[in-house]
matplotlib code that plots the C-alpha trace (Angstrom):
import matplotlib.pyplot as plt

x = [0.0, 1.5, 0.3, 2.8, 0.0, -1.1, -4.4, -3.0, -2.4, -6.0, -7.3, -5.2, -6.7, -10.2, -9.5, -8.0, -9.7, -9.3, -10.8, -8.9, -9.5, -11.8, -10.7, -13.8, -13.9, -16.1, -18.8, -17.8, -18.9, -18.7, -22.0, -23.7, -25.3, -23.4, -19.7, -17.5, -17.9, -15.5, -15.9, -15.8, -19.4, -20.9, -22.6, -21.0, -22.1, -23.7, -25.4, -25.1, -24.5, -23.8, -21.9, -21.6, -18.3, -17.2, -13.6, -11.3, -8.7, -6.0, -7.3, -7.8, -11.5, -10.7, -8.4, -11.4, -13.7, -11.2, -10.6, -14.4, -14.5, -11.7, -13.4, -16.7, -16.2, -20.0, -20.4, -20.6, -19.8, -19.9, -18.4, -19.1, -16.6, -16.8, -16.9, -19.3, -21.6, -21.8, -22.8, -25.4, -27.0, -26.8, -28.6, -31.4, -31.6, -31.8, -34.6, -36.5, -36.1, -37.3, -34.0, -32.5, -29.1, -27.3, -27.8, -25.4, -23.8, -20.5, -19.9, -16.8, -19.0, -22.3, -23.7, -23.9, -25.7, -28.1, -29.0, -30.0, -31.7, -33.8, -35.0, -36.4, -34.2, -32.4, -33.5, -33.9, -31.0, -31.8, -31.6, -29.2, -26.8, -26.7, -26.4, -22.6, -22.0, -20.8, -23.5, -24.4, -23.6, -26.7, -29.0, -32.2, -31.2, -27.4, -24.4, -21.2, -18.1, -15.2, -14.8, -12.6, -12.2, -11.5, -8.2, -5.7, -2.3, 0.4, 4.1, 5.5, 8.8, 6.9, 3.9, 2.9, -0.5, -1.4, -1.1, -3.9, -7.5, -9.9, -12.8, -12.7, -14.6, -11.7, -9.1, -9.5, -8.7, -5.2, -2.2, -1.5, -1.0, -3.2, -3.3, -6.7, -8.2, -11.6, -12.3, -12.0, -15.2, -14.4, -13.6, -17.0, -18.7, -16.9, -18.2, -21.7, -21.4, -20.3, -23.3, -25.7, -24.2, -23.3, -25.5, -24.8, -23.8, -21.1, -19.8, -19.5, -17.6, -15.3, -14.5, -13.8, -11.6, -9.7, -9.3, -6.6, -4.4, -5.0, -2.9, -4.9, -4.0, -5.7, -6.0, -5.6, -2.4, -0.9, -2.1, -0.3, 2.8, 2.9, 2.6, 5.5, 7.7, 6.9, 5.1, 2.2, 1.7, -1.2, -3.8, -7.4, -7.5, -8.9, -6.9, -5.6, -3.5, -1.3, -1.1, -0.1, 2.6, 4.0, 4.0, 6.4, 8.2, 8.1, 10.4, 8.3, 7.5, 3.7, 1.3, -2.5, -4.6, -8.4, -11.2, -14.0, -17.7, -17.8, -17.5, -13.7, -13.9, -16.6, -16.6, -17.8, -18.1, -18.0, -20.9, -22.9, -26.5, -28.5, -30.7, -32.1, -34.2, -32.1, -30.5, -27.1, -26.9, -27.2, -25.0, -22.2, -22.5, -22.1, -18.6, -17.7, -18.5, -16.3, -13.4, -11.0, -12.2, -12.6, -9.2, -7.6, -9.1, -8.0, -4.5, -3.9, -6.1, -5.9, -9.7, -11.8, -13.6, -17.4, -17.7, -17.3, -14.5, -12.1, -8.9, -8.5, -5.7, -2.4, -1.5, -4.9, -5.0, -5.9, -9.5, -10.1, -9.2, -11.7, -15.1, -17.0, -20.3, -23.6, -24.9, -27.0, -24.5, -27.0, -27.8, -24.4, -26.2, -27.5, -24.4, -25.7, -26.1, -22.6, -21.1, -23.1, -21.7, -18.1, -18.4, -19.9, -16.9, -14.5, -12.9, -14.1]
y = [0.0, 3.3, 5.8, 8.1, 10.6, 12.3, 13.6, 17.1, 16.2, 15.1, 18.2, 20.2, 18.3, 18.8, 22.5, 22.7, 23.8, 22.6, 20.0, 17.3, 16.2, 13.3, 10.0, 8.1, 4.3, 2.0, 0.8, 3.6, 6.7, 10.1, 11.6, 14.3, 15.9, 17.9, 18.8, 17.8, 20.1, 21.1, 21.0, 24.8, 24.7, 22.6, 23.8, 23.1, 19.8, 20.3, 18.1, 14.4, 11.7, 7.9, 6.2, 2.5, 2.0, -1.3, -1.9, -1.6, 0.3, 0.3, 3.3, 5.6, 5.9, 6.8, 9.6, 11.0, 10.8, 12.5, 15.2, 15.9, 16.0, 18.5, 20.7, 20.6, 21.3, 21.5, 17.9, 15.2, 12.1, 8.6, 5.8, 2.1, -0.1, -3.8, -6.2, -4.8, -7.8, -8.0, -4.3, -4.7, -7.6, -5.5, -2.6, -4.9, -6.6, -3.3, -2.1, -5.3, -4.7, -1.1, 0.3, 2.0, 3.5, 4.2, 7.4, 6.4, 3.2, 3.3, -0.1, -1.5, -3.6, -3.0, -6.4, -5.3, -2.2, -4.4, -6.3, -3.0, -1.7, -4.9, -4.4, -1.0, 1.0, 3.4, 6.9, 8.0, 9.8, 13.3, 13.6, 16.5, 14.5, 11.6, 13.8, 14.0, 10.3, 8.2, 6.8, 3.3, 3.9, 5.9, 4.3, 5.2, 4.8, 4.5, 6.4, 4.6, 6.2, 4.4, 1.4, -1.6, -3.9, -7.6, -8.3, -11.1, -9.9, -12.0, -12.5, -10.6, -12.6, -15.8, -14.8, -12.3, -10.7, -12.7, -16.0, -15.1, -15.8, -12.9, -15.1, -16.0, -19.2, -20.4, -20.1, -23.8, -25.0, -23.5, -24.9, -21.8, -21.9, -19.4, -17.7, -16.9, -16.0, -17.7, -16.4, -12.8, -10.9, -9.5, -12.9, -14.1, -11.2, -12.2, -15.7, -14.4, -12.4, -15.5, -17.4, -14.7, -14.3, -17.9, -20.0, -22.3, -25.4, -23.5, -21.8, -25.1, -26.6, -23.5, -23.8, -27.5, -27.0, -24.2, -25.9, -28.3, -25.5, -22.8, -21.8, -20.3, -17.0, -15.3, -12.0, -10.6, -8.6, -11.9, -13.2, -10.4, -10.9, -14.6, -13.6, -11.1, -13.8, -16.3, -18.7, -18.7, -17.6, -15.3, -14.4, -13.3, -9.9, -6.4, -4.0, -1.8, -4.5, -4.6, -0.8, -0.6, -3.2, -1.4, 1.9, 0.6, -1.9, -0.4, -3.1, -6.0, -8.4, -7.9, -6.6, -6.5, -8.6, -8.3, -10.5, -8.8, -8.5, -11.3, -11.8, -11.7, -7.9, -7.1, -3.5, -3.4, -0.4, 0.8, 3.1, 5.0, 5.3, 7.5, 5.6, 8.7, 11.5, 14.1, 16.3, 16.1, 12.4, 13.1, 16.2, 14.0, 11.8, 14.9, 15.3, 11.8, 12.9, 16.1, 16.4, 16.4, 13.1, 11.4, 12.5, 11.4, 7.9, 7.6, 8.8, 7.0, 3.9, 3.5, 3.2, 4.4, 7.6, 7.4, 11.1, 12.2, 14.6, 13.2, 11.6, 7.8, 6.2, 5.9, 2.5, 1.2, -0.8, 1.1, 2.1, -0.5, -3.3, -2.4, -3.9, -4.8, -6.8, -5.1, -6.2, -4.5, -4.4, -4.8, -8.3, -9.3, -9.3, -12.8, -14.4, -17.5, -19.6, -18.6, -19.7, -23.0, -23.5, -22.8, -25.1, -27.8, -27.4, -27.7, -24.3, -22.9]
z = [0.0, -1.0, 1.4, 3.0, 2.4, 5.7, 6.8, 6.2, 2.6, 2.2, 3.9, 1.5, -1.4, -0.1, 0.0, -3.4, -6.6, -10.2, -12.4, -14.1, -17.7, -18.5, -19.9, -20.9, -21.3, -23.3, -20.9, -18.6, -20.5, -19.1, -17.8, -19.9, -16.8, -14.3, -14.3, -11.4, -8.4, -5.6, -1.9, -2.1, -3.5, -0.7, 2.4, 5.8, 7.4, 10.9, 13.4, 14.4, 11.9, 12.2, 9.4, 9.0, 7.1, 5.5, 6.1, 3.1, 1.1, 3.8, 5.6, 2.6, 3.3, 6.9, 5.5, 3.5, 6.6, 8.8, 6.2, 6.0, 9.8, 9.9, 7.3, 9.1, 12.9, 13.4, 12.4, 15.1, 13.1, 14.7, 12.7, 13.1, 11.2, 10.2, 7.3, 4.7, 4.5, 8.2, 8.5, 5.7, 7.7, 10.9, 9.2, 8.1, 11.5, 13.3, 11.0, 11.6, 15.4, 15.0, 16.3, 13.2, 14.1, 10.9, 8.9, 6.2, 4.8, 2.9, 1.5, -0.3, -2.7, -4.4, -3.4, 0.3, -0.9, -2.7, 0.5, 2.2, -0.9, -1.3, 2.3, 1.3, 3.7, 1.4, 0.6, -3.0, -4.6, -5.8, -9.6, -9.4, -7.3, -9.8, -12.8, -12.8, -12.5, -15.4, -17.6, -16.6, -13.0, -11.8, -9.4, -7.7, -4.0, -3.8, -5.3, -6.6, -5.1, -6.8, -9.1, -9.6, -12.6, -12.6, -14.4, -15.2, -13.9, -15.6, -15.4, -18.3, -18.2, -18.9, -21.0, -23.7, -23.8, -26.9, -24.9, -22.5, -23.6, -23.9, -22.7, -19.0, -19.7, -21.8, -19.1, -17.8, -21.3, -21.2, -19.5, -17.5, -13.7, -11.9, -8.5, -6.9, -3.5, -3.3, 0.2, -0.8, -1.3, -4.7, -6.0, -4.8, -6.5, -9.7, -9.4, -8.7, -11.9, -13.7, -12.3, -13.4, -16.9, -17.7, -15.5, -12.6, -14.6, -16.6, -13.5, -11.6, -14.5, -14.6, -10.9, -11.2, -14.2, -12.5, -9.2, -10.5, -11.8, -9.2, -6.2, -3.3, -1.5, 1.4, -0.5, -4.0, -3.3, -2.4, -5.8, -7.6, -5.5, -6.5, -10.1, -9.8, -8.2, -11.0, -8.7, -11.1, -14.7, -14.0, -11.4, -10.8, -9.1, -9.0, -11.1, -8.3, -6.7, -9.7, -10.0, -6.3, -6.6, -9.7, -7.9, -5.4, -7.7, -11.2, -12.6, -11.3, -14.2, -14.0, -16.6, -16.9, -19.3, -19.5, -20.8, -22.7, -21.9, -19.3, -15.6, -15.9, -16.7, -14.1, -13.0, -9.4, -7.2, -3.7, -2.9, -0.3, 0.6, 2.9, 5.4, 7.1, 5.6, 7.4, 4.7, 6.3, 5.3, 1.6, 1.9, 3.3, 0.2, -1.9, -0.4, -1.6, -5.2, -5.2, -7.5, -4.5, -3.0, -6.4, -7.5, -4.2, -4.4, -8.0, -7.2, -3.9, -4.1, -7.9, -8.0, -10.9, -10.2, -10.7, -11.5, -15.1, -15.8, -13.1, -14.4, -14.2, -12.3, -14.1, -15.4, -16.4, -19.7, -22.9, -23.5, -26.2, -23.7, -21.1, -21.9, -18.8, -19.1, -18.6, -15.2, -12.6, -9.8, -6.9, -8.3, -6.8, -3.4, -4.3, -2.8, -1.0, -4.2, -5.1, -1.8, -2.0, -5.5, -4.5, -1.5, -3.7, -6.1, -3.2, -3.6, -0.2]

ax = plt.figure().add_subplot(projection="3d")
ax.plot(x, y, z, "-o")
ax.set_aspect("equal")
plt.show()
């Protein structure tokens, strides 16, 4: 993780002006609505607010929260942290018990937001707030904050890009050794997408075919490290793990390959939703969509900004190689059949 960036740096970024140039992607088109906006245009946040925060991104989300706190001394912000899925289940359970406590939910994956949305607990997003989001990523009751693409990091000393299939379903038919992290949430979302797009039978066969050639890691940064050390030919991981490794080890023999229009190139997102009708909850979300916050997450977390007109992280593959499938992201909340399928295949 690259962050020698301090809270002071983030506060300075939140106070800065300036809009970076857009770099649209196929399947990730820039919005035609509002332009990016700065924190300077937002009202001060005041009053009490309780945020449920899914753990992730090595403290960078915490940096953003602390910077917002520092800028808004009239805000009394309480933060409850935990695994994203566990917090989603807690929000639903609290609502069923009649003891709603969270005003906001910031989740590291859209599936958890889907769980809460399906329970009817999220507030509608004002049209003006969603206008500046990239097309294809505008939702009625939650706001995507940053994105991550599934990729195939490969050892560039052992393979060329041409040796890697562009169809994820063809991977078991190769003789390539693969690193994966089946217990990792993003991997399970990827398998959920495969199940929805390809069907359960094809997904089970894919898992069984991959099992014989796959080396298991606890997390996806470990997957990318294994690729860089030549322990496997390629891996299955979110794009930013490779970019983070290369930021610290620019000579590491790792490059990114991508499949096209299938689960292997799924573009998932972290996101936020207001659970309270109090205006301060939605105003907090506005801060997450400012040029300053979006640029910070792209620069330091290598995540994909969801606001049009904000520069993408350096090191992403070229535009013509990024072709994610069309899939309603909140459908990734349907995780139980995926876990049953993975256990049945013996990969969990």
